[in-house]
ZAMARGU-4260 file (C-alpha; in steps of 0.2 Angstrom, whole numbers, plus 5000, padded with zeros to 4 digits):
<rodrens>
0) 5991/4887/5788 | 5995/4905/5797 | 5993/4909/5813 | 5981/4922/5820 | 5988/4938/5824
5) 5987/4942/5841 | 5978/4958/5840 | 5963/4949/5834 | 5963/4940/5851 | 5950/4951/5858
10) 5940/4946/5845 | 5939/4929/5852 | 5935/4931/5871 | 5921/4924/5879 | 5907/4937/5884
15) 5892/4932/5895 | 5876/4937/5892 | 5865/4933/5908 | 5864/4914/5910 | 5873/4910/5894
20) 5891/4913/5888 | 5895/4919/5868 | 5912/4907/5863 | 5915/4925/5856 | 5912/4942/5849
25) 5905/4937/5832 | 5888/4942/5834 | 5874/4939/5819 | 5860/4950/5821 | 5843/4945/5817
30) 5842/4948/5797 | 5830/4942/5785 | 5831/4929/5774 | 5815/4930/5760 | 5813/4911/5765
35) 5803/4912/5783 | 5791/4899/5788 | 5787/4894/5771 | 5806/4888/5768 | 5811/4880/5784
40) 5824/4869/5776 | 5834/4884/5767 | 5834/4893/5783 | 5841/4881/5793 | 5855/4878/5782
45) 5859/4897/5780 | 5858/4900/5799 | 5870/4883/5800 | 5882/4889/5789 | 5885/4904/5799
50) 5888/4895/5814 | 5900/4883/5805 | 5910/4899/5800 | 5914/4905/5818 | 5901/4915/5822
55) 5897/4915/5841 | 5878/4921/5841 | 5867/4916/5827 | 5851/4924/5827 | 5835/4920/5817
60) 5827/4933/5808 | 5810/4941/5812 | 5798/4930/5820 | 5778/4933/5821 | 5771/4929/5839
65) 5752/4930/5833 | 5744/4931/5818 | 5738/4948/5818 | 5757/4950/5816 | 5756/4944/5799
70) 5768/4953/5784 | 5764/4944/5768 | 5768/4943/5756 | 5784/4945/5762 | 5793/4930/5771
75) 5793/4929/5789 | 5795/4917/5802 | 5780/4912/5816 | 5779/4905/5832 | 5760/4903/5833
80) 5758/4885/5838 | 5768/4870/5841 | 5772/4867/5822 | 5781/4883/5821 | 5790/4878/5837
85) 5796/4859/5831 | 5802/4870/5815 | 5812/4882/5824 | 5819/4869/5837 | 5828/4862/5821
90) 5836/4880/5819 | 5841/4879/5836 | 5848/4861/5835 | 5857/4865/5818 | 5866/4881/5826
95) 5872/4871/5843 | 5881/4856/5834 | 5895/4871/5829 | 5895/4877/5845 | 5887/4894/5843
100) 5871/4903/5852 | 5853/4903/5845 | 5844/4920/5845 | 5828/4921/5841 | 5820/4939/5837
105) 5800/4939/5843 | 5792/4951/5830 | 5775/4961/5831 | 5773/4972/5817 | 5758/4982/5823
110) 5752/4997/5809 | 5768/4990/5799 | 5760/4971/5797 | 5745/4972/5784 | 5739/4955/5789
115) 5733/4952/5772 | 5736/4934/5774 | 5727/4929/5790 | 5715/4946/5789 | 5717/4951/5808
120) 5714/4967/5812 | 5730/4978/5813 | 5734/4984/5829 | 5743/5000/5835 | 5745/5012/5849
125) 5734/5024/5842 | 5720/5024/5828 | 5728/5027/5814 | 5731/5023/5794 | 5743/5009/5791
130) 5760/5012/5787 | 5759/5005/5769 | 5745/5013/5760 | 5731/5000/5759 | 5712/5002/5762
135) 5710/4996/5779 | 5717/5006/5793 | 5723/5002/5811 | 5714/5000/5827 | 5719/5007/5843
140) 5723/4994/5856 | 5714/4996/5871 | 5717/4989/5888 | 5712/4972/5885 | 5721/4972/5867
145) 5738/4977/5878 | 5735/4962/5890 | 5732/4950/5877 | 5749/4955/5868 | 5757/4952/5883
150) 5751/4936/5884 | 5757/4932/5866 | 5775/4938/5871 | 5776/4926/5883 | 5768/4911/5874
155) 5782/4915/5862 | 5795/4918/5874 | 5791/4900/5882 | 5789/4892/5864 | 5807/4898/5859
160) 5813/4891/5877 | 5805/4874/5872 | 5814/4875/5856 | 5831/4876/5863 | 5834/4895/5859
165) 5847/4901/5870 | 5843/4923/5868 | 5825/4926/5866 | 5823/4945/5860 | 5811/4959/5863
170) 5810/4969/5849 | 5807/4987/5849 | 5815/4993/5833 | 5812/4996/5816 | 5796/5004/5818
175) 5786/4989/5825 | 5773/4988/5838 | 5784/4989/5853 | 5793/5005/5846 | 5777/5012/5841
180) 5772/5014/5857 | 5788/5023/5862 | 5789/5036/5848 | 5778/5051/5851 | 5775/5051/5831
185) 5764/5034/5832 | 5759/5035/5852 | 5744/5049/5854 | 5738/5040/5868 | 5732/5048/5886
190) 5730/5033/5896 | 5745/5025/5907 | 5752/5018/5892 | 5752/5037/5882 | 5760/5053/5884
195) 5776/5055/5895 | 5790/5044/5891 | 5788/5033/5907 | 5773/5028/5901 | 5778/5026/5884
200) 5790/5016/5888 | 5778/5005/5901 | 5774/4992/5887 | 5792/4989/5883 | 5797/4987/5902
205) 5781/4974/5903 | 5788/4965/5888 | 5804/4963/5895 | 5797/4958/5913 | 5785/4946/5906
210) 5799/4936/5895 | 5812/4937/5910 | 5799/4929/5920 | 5794/4916/5906 | 5812/4909/5902
215) 5819/4909/5918 | 5836/4909/5921 | 5841/4897/5909 | 5839/4910/5893 | 5846/4927/5889
220) 5834/4943/5886 | 5840/4953/5872 | 5832/4971/5869 | 5834/4976/5850 | 5832/4995/5851
225) 5832/5009/5838 | 5839/5025/5850 | 5835/5036/5835 | 5822/5036/5820 | 5829/5049/5812
230) 5814/5060/5811 | 5820/5075/5821 | 5815/5082/5838 | 5799/5075/5835 | 5802/5058/5836
235) 5815/5047/5846 | 5831/5054/5846 | 5849/5046/5854 | 5852/5061/5863 | 5832/5063/5869
240) 5821/5050/5872 | 5831/5037/5865 | 5847/5039/5877 | 5833/5041/5893 | 5824/5025/5887
245) 5842/5017/5890 | 5844/5024/5907 | 5828/5019/5912 | 5830/5001/5908 | 5848/4999/5908
250) 5846/4984/5921 | 5831/4974/5915 | 5838/4966/5900 | 5853/4955/5897 | 5859/4963/5881
255) 5856/4978/5871 | 5856/4975/5853 | 5854/4995/5846 | 5852/5002/5832 | 5845/5017/5820
260) 5827/5015/5815 | 5813/5023/5805 | 5815/5014/5790 | 5825/4999/5786 | 5836/5007/5775
265) 5841/5019/5789 | 5849/5004/5798 | 5857/4993/5783 | 5862/5010/5774 | 5870/5005/5756
270) 5890/5011/5755 | 5885/5024/5742 | 5876/5033/5757 | 5886/5028/5771 | 5903/5022/5776
275) 5909/5007/5788 | 5902/5009/5808 | 5892/5023/5803 | 5878/5021/5816 | 5892/5025/5831
280) 5888/5043/5830 | 5869/5036/5835 | 5875/5022/5845 | 5890/5024/5855 | 5883/5032/5872
285) 5874/5015/5875 | 5890/5004/5883 | 5891/5020/5895 | 5874/5018/5902 | 5874/5000/5905
290) 5883/4986/5914 | 5874/4974/5901 | 5883/4969/5887 | 5879/4979/5870 | 5879/4976/5851
295) 5877/4984/5836 | 5879/4985/5816 | 5889/4994/5805 | 5892/4984/5790 | 5910/4979/5799
300) 5921/4971/5787 | 5938/4975/5793 | 5945/4965/5808 | 5954/4983/5814 | 5938/4991/5815
305) 5932/4978/5825 | 5944/4977/5838 | 5944/4996/5839 | 5926/4995/5843 | 5928/4982/5858
310) 5944/4994/5865 | 5934/5011/5862 | 5918/5003/5872 | 5906/5005/5858 | 5898/4989/5861
315) 5904/4971/5867 | 5900/4962/5852 | 5904/4964/5833 | 5886/4963/5826 | 5883/4960/5809
320) 5871/4955/5795 | 5876/4959/5778 | 5896/4954/5781 | 5889/4939/5788 | 5880/4936/5772
325) 5895/4939/5760 | 5906/4930/5769 | 5900/4917/5782 | 5917/4912/5788 | 5923/4927/5791
330) 5926/4924/5808 | 5935/4907/5806 | 5947/4917/5791 | 5952/4929/5807 | 5955/4916/5818
335) 5966/4905/5807 | 5977/4920/5801 | 5968/4922/5784 | 5960/4938/5785 | 5966/4943/5769
340) 5955/4931/5762 | 5937/4938/5768 | 5924/4941/5755 | 5920/4959/5759 | 5904/4966/5759
345) 5902/4980/5747 | 5887/4986/5754 | 5876/4986/5738 | 5862/4978/5747 | 5857/4965/5735
350) 5854/4956/5751 | 5838/4967/5756 | 5833/4966/5737 | 5829/4949/5741 | 5817/4950/5755
355) 5808/4966/5748 | 5805/4955/5732 | 5799/4941/5742 | 5812/4928/5735 | 5827/4919/5744
360) 5843/4927/5750 | 5855/4931/5736 | 5872/4940/5738 | 5884/4950/5726 | 5902/4944/5733
365) 5893/4927/5740 | 5885/4919/5724 | 5881/4902/5736 | 5871/4913/5749 | 5853/4906/5748
370) 5860/4889/5738 | 5865/4881/5754 | 5850/4868/5754 | 5842/4870/5736 | 5859/4868/5726
375) 5869/4860/5740 | 5883/4873/5739 | 5897/4878/5752 | 5905/4894/5752 | 5923/4888/5756
380) 5920/4869/5749 | 5918/4865/5730 | 5920/4849/5724 | 5936/4842/5714 | 5938/4845/5696
385) 5930/4830/5686 | 5944/4830/5670 | 5961/4835/5666 | 5954/4846/5652 | 5960/4864/5653
390) 5946/4878/5654 | 5949/4896/5643 | 5939/4911/5651 | 5938/4926/5639 | 5934/4940/5648
395) 5940/4947/5665 | 5924/4955/5673 | 5913/4948/5687 | 5908/4933/5678 | 5926/4929/5671
400) 5934/4933/5688 | 5922/4922/5697 | 5923/4905/5687 | 5942/4907/5686 | 5943/4907/5704
405) 5931/4893/5706 | 5936/4883/5694 | 5955/4885/5699 | 5949/4880/5717 | 5941/4864/5709
410) 5960/4860/5704 | 5956/4864/5684 | 5970/4873/5674 | 5963/4889/5670 | 5968/4903/5655
415) 5959/4918/5660 | 5960/4931/5646 | 5956/4949/5645 | 5956/4959/5630 | 5961/4976/5639
420) 5976/4980/5651 | 5966/4980/5667 | 5957/4967/5675 | 5936/4969/5682 | 5927/4974/5666
425) 5911/4985/5670 | 5917/4987/5688 | 5932/4997/5682 | 5919/5010/5676 | 5903/5008/5687
430) 5914/5009/5703 | 5922/5026/5698 | 5904/5035/5699 | 5901/5044/5715 | 5897/5032/5731
435) 5901/5015/5721 | 5920/5014/5725 | 5915/4997/5737 | 5910/4987/5722 | 5927/4984/5717
440) 5928/4973/5732 | 5921/4959/5718 | 5936/4963/5707 | 5948/4965/5722 | 5944/4948/5731
445) 5945/4938/5718 | 5960/4944/5710 | 5970/4942/5726 | 5963/4924/5728 | 5968/4919/5710
450) 5985/4926/5714 | 5986/4911/5728 | 5982/4898/5714 | 5999/4893/5705 | 5986/4883/5691
455) 5977/4901/5683 | 5986/4909/5669 | 5979/4927/5667 | 5984/4934/5649 | 5981/4952/5649
460) 5979/4963/5631 | 5973/4946/5624 | 5958/4950/5612 | 5954/4932/5605 | 5946/4927/5589
465) 5937/4911/5585 | 5952/4905/5576 | 5962/4907/5591 | 5951/4898/5600 | 5952/4884/5589
470) 5971/4885/5590 | 5973/4885/5607 | 5962/4869/5609 | 5956/4870/5627 | 5945/4857/5633
475) 5931/4870/5639 | 5928/4887/5634 | 5917/4901/5643 | 5914/4918/5636 | 5912/4932/5649
480) 5912/4946/5635 | 5899/4957/5644 | 5886/4969/5637 | 5883/4984/5627 | 5873/4998/5631
485) 5859/5000/5619 | 5858/5018/5610 | 5842/5014/5600 | 5829/5018/5616 | 5824/5000/5621
490) 5822/4998/5638 | 5808/4993/5651 | 5794/5004/5645 | 5800/5005/5624 | 5800/4989/5617
495) 5803/4996/5600 | 5818/5006/5593 | 5815/5025/5593 | 5820/5035/5577 | 5836/5044/5584
500) 5841/5060/5573 | 5862/5058/5572 | 5863/5076/5574 | 5859/5075/5591 | 5872/5072/5605
505) 5866/5056/5609 | 5876/5046/5622 | 5876/5028/5629 | 5885/5025/5648 | 5897/5014/5636
510) 5902/5032/5627 | 5903/5041/5644 | 5915/5028/5651 | 5924/5029/5634 | 5929/5048/5638
515) 5916/5057/5629 | 5916/5076/5631 | 5899/5084/5634 | 5898/5104/5634 | 5879/5112/5641
520) 5864/5104/5650 | 5862/5087/5652 | 5846/5077/5649 | 5849/5057/5656 | 5833/5047/5649
525) 5831/5031/5663 | 5823/5017/5658 | 5834/5006/5667 | 5828/5011/5684 | 5842/5004/5693
530) 5859/5013/5701 | 5865/5020/5683 | 5855/5035/5681 | 5854/5042/5697 | 5874/5039/5698
535) 5877/5047/5681 | 5868/5062/5686 | 5876/5064/5703 | 5892/5063/5692 | 5887/5077/5681
540) 5880/5088/5693 | 5897/5087/5703 | 5904/5092/5686 | 5895/5108/5685 | 5879/5101/5671
545) 5862/5107/5674 | 5853/5089/5672 | 5836/5084/5670 | 5833/5065/5673 | 5817/5061/5663
550) 5810/5042/5669 | 5795/5034/5663 | 5792/5028/5682 | 5784/5038/5696 | 5802/5042/5705
555) 5821/5040/5700 | 5830/5025/5701 | 5812/5015/5705 | 5820/4999/5707 | 5832/5004/5721
560) 5816/5005/5732 | 5820/4985/5733 | 5840/4989/5739 | 5832/5002/5753 | 5841/5018/5743
565) 5827/5025/5732 | 5824/5036/5747 | 5842/5041/5748 | 5845/5043/5730 | 5830/5054/5726
570) 5833/5067/5740 | 5851/5067/5736 | 5847/5072/5718 | 5834/5086/5723 | 5847/5092/5735
575) 5860/5094/5722 | 5848/5104/5711 | 5842/5090/5698 | 5827/5093/5689 | 5816/5078/5688
580) 5804/5073/5675 | 5791/5058/5680 | 5779/5048/5669 | 5788/5052/5652 | 5793/5040/5640
585) 5806/5045/5627 | 5796/5042/5608 | 5807/5052/5595 | 5823/5061/5597 | 5827/5077/5582
590) 5841/5087/5579 | 5837/5099/5593 | 5826/5091/5605 | 5820/5075/5611 | 5802/5071/5610
595) 5792/5064/5627 | 5776/5057/5629 | 5765/5053/5645 | 5764/5036/5649 | 5745/5038/5654
600) 5738/5049/5640 | 5751/5046/5625 | 5751/5065/5624 | 5768/5071/5618 | 5778/5087/5622
605) 5795/5092/5616 | 5809/5093/5629 | 5824/5104/5622 | 5841/5093/5623 | 5860/5095/5622
610) 5865/5080/5627 | 5855/5066/5627 | 5863/5050/5637 | 5850/5035/5635 | 5850/5021/5651
615) 5839/5008/5645 | 5844/4992/5639 | 5859/4983/5636 | 5863/4968/5624 | 5875/4953/5628
620) 5892/4954/5617 | 5888/4937/5609 | 5898/4938/5592 | 5913/4927/5596 | 5901/4915/5605
625) 5890/4913/5589 | 5904/4912/5579 | 5912/4899/5588 | 5896/4888/5588 | 5895/4890/5570
630) 5913/4882/5568 | 5905/4867/5581 | 5911/4854/5568 | 5928/4860/5570 | 5927/4856/5591
635) 5932/4840/5590 | 5950/4840/5579 | 5952/4857/5592 | 5950/4846/5608 | 5935/4859/5613
640) 5922/4848/5623 | 5910/4862/5628 | 5908/4881/5627 | 5896/4890/5637 | 5891/4909/5639
645) 5891/4919/5658 | 5887/4933/5667 | 5881/4947/5655 | 5886/4939/5640 | 5873/4926/5643
650) 5859/4938/5648 | 5864/4957/5654 | 5858/4959/5674 | 5866/4963/5690 | 5884/4962/5696
655) 5875/4948/5708 | 5868/4939/5695 | 5882/4937/5683 | 5894/4930/5700 | 5880/4918/5701
660) 5880/4913/5683 | 5899/4911/5683 | 5899/4901/5700 | 5884/4888/5694 | 5894/4885/5676
665) 5911/4882/5685 | 5904/4870/5697 | 5893/4863/5682 | 5910/4860/5672 | 5912/4839/5670
670) 5897/4836/5680 | 5880/4830/5674 | 5869/4843/5668 | 5861/4855/5682 | 5845/4856/5673
675) 5834/4848/5684 | 5823/4862/5695 | 5830/4866/5710 | 5825/4858/5727 | 5809/4867/5733
680) 5799/4865/5748 | 5783/4861/5746 | 5768/4860/5757 | 5762/4843/5763 | 5742/4840/5757
685) 5732/4832/5770 | 5719/4817/5765 | 5707/4823/5755 | 5694/4817/5767 | 5703/4830/5781
690) 5703/4845/5767 | 5683/4843/5766 | 5676/4839/5781
</rodrens>
């Protein structure tokens, strides 16, 4: 076992937080999971895994303190009653079982919480429309409301203390209620809670004091504060009111958890738009103004960057949400001298998409994320092989590499055959698009870990036929042959093939990656709505082309709203001079132009077109699989036990889905069929007489 590099010893120093002490400087900051109060078992198992992996502090996601803070249909925790308290106590116990501190983020969304489940009136500092468009507006809180709110925070803090949490949050970030009082953009009051900053900060001060009074000297009180809402000088800025709030209240909490706010996408910016540690420019001043420990985030994956943050006095802890998702055992690997084995976060924000879609957490790098309870998967432990049969994997893209590594870890002899010279599949091309270089970590990590295993052989430039598969006689075969972009216009809005005149220069992303040379203006028809259309547009603008994006949607790269990237993508394309055409569906292609139709009226209009790139659907590359299944009668003589498809060859989707598909297939080899429903958390029905009474 390698020894820990002594230059990382500083990361494993204990740090005192008021009345409690964290065993090290690794701090899993509060982050959503898409599980919430409705899926407590899954949530408990997820947080416990972080603690097992060495995170010295493990915090919950946002935890509502009252029914007037209801984020349905998005998953959130709640601490409204005794039942919530009992459920959350299990989370604290699970975290404590591994020697970590348990933190809980008490939350009121104010005008950010639509209360569609509870139907409580929405509350905010001032009368306004709700932050999310809906018929109901937000009611300005009067003094009685403020007093009640302070009571809700106090009662929730008492419940959190009884539940066993060590760190209890006052949450004044991400545009939620206490921050709405702080910001002049949302606080238009003229009483003692409005106007000058001292008045706007009054509620935050009172919340800190109330919480400390409630929990006494047994729990630490943390404040999560957005020091800059990134709205310019009219709002909170890190060199203006954000700094002044820290100066004003620096002595009150036991810990400052600081970040940037406004939309959550500002805080959890993807790697496409922000480098590791990007928040330092905004939060770097805080440690100089307080004697209390400070934590912040920045998608930290490099131990050397972490050490630099500590030694330069930026923060006392290494805050992490996404890196702790990609690798729950990141601290343990650094401690064991295995920092080369860290599964580095790629900053794709697929984790954010899960919560935004209202489903449990997922991760591109870590296929076990969210599966800890419902499938019983562990990121570092995988069952041993079930037989001595060998495994042949065809295709070394994300799915093929994941399957090879997972099966190698199980102890199988694995052969990985790749038709090209290079490993990585779709990643090789996609990571050359603007902003996507970090995505190559998906391949790099797996190639590095495969190189450590003697039972995996890689065969490059090995394009196999069905005859080869039969001749090789390998027990299990997994085909990871990927997919191909369609050139018939079929996508999300177009369900039938279009008439496309071959006289026009029509391309797919595959043609572009193969080196097709385009001259003149470029039109990109995006009926996929993820990253590809926008990223290709950036590339061609950078190469000097005039670019038009046509989409049937109302915005560019519409699905990236789920990854909190859409705003940044559209703003960047507008800044670069792209022409954007919305609500138009491709209805035909002639020699000199495309025909577009309005998705609402069906009215057609011509669109002059020199080069047309179709970013629509993809078809799985299944020819080899179908040839193999046609020859199933010969399997037994060839020694083949099973054959299956994984990744895009099974169904084209995201890289995250491809990796998950491969990991699941690798776990299922020589095990009972995994065809049962995943474990679900079911509400317990009351006796009929109680329901009807």
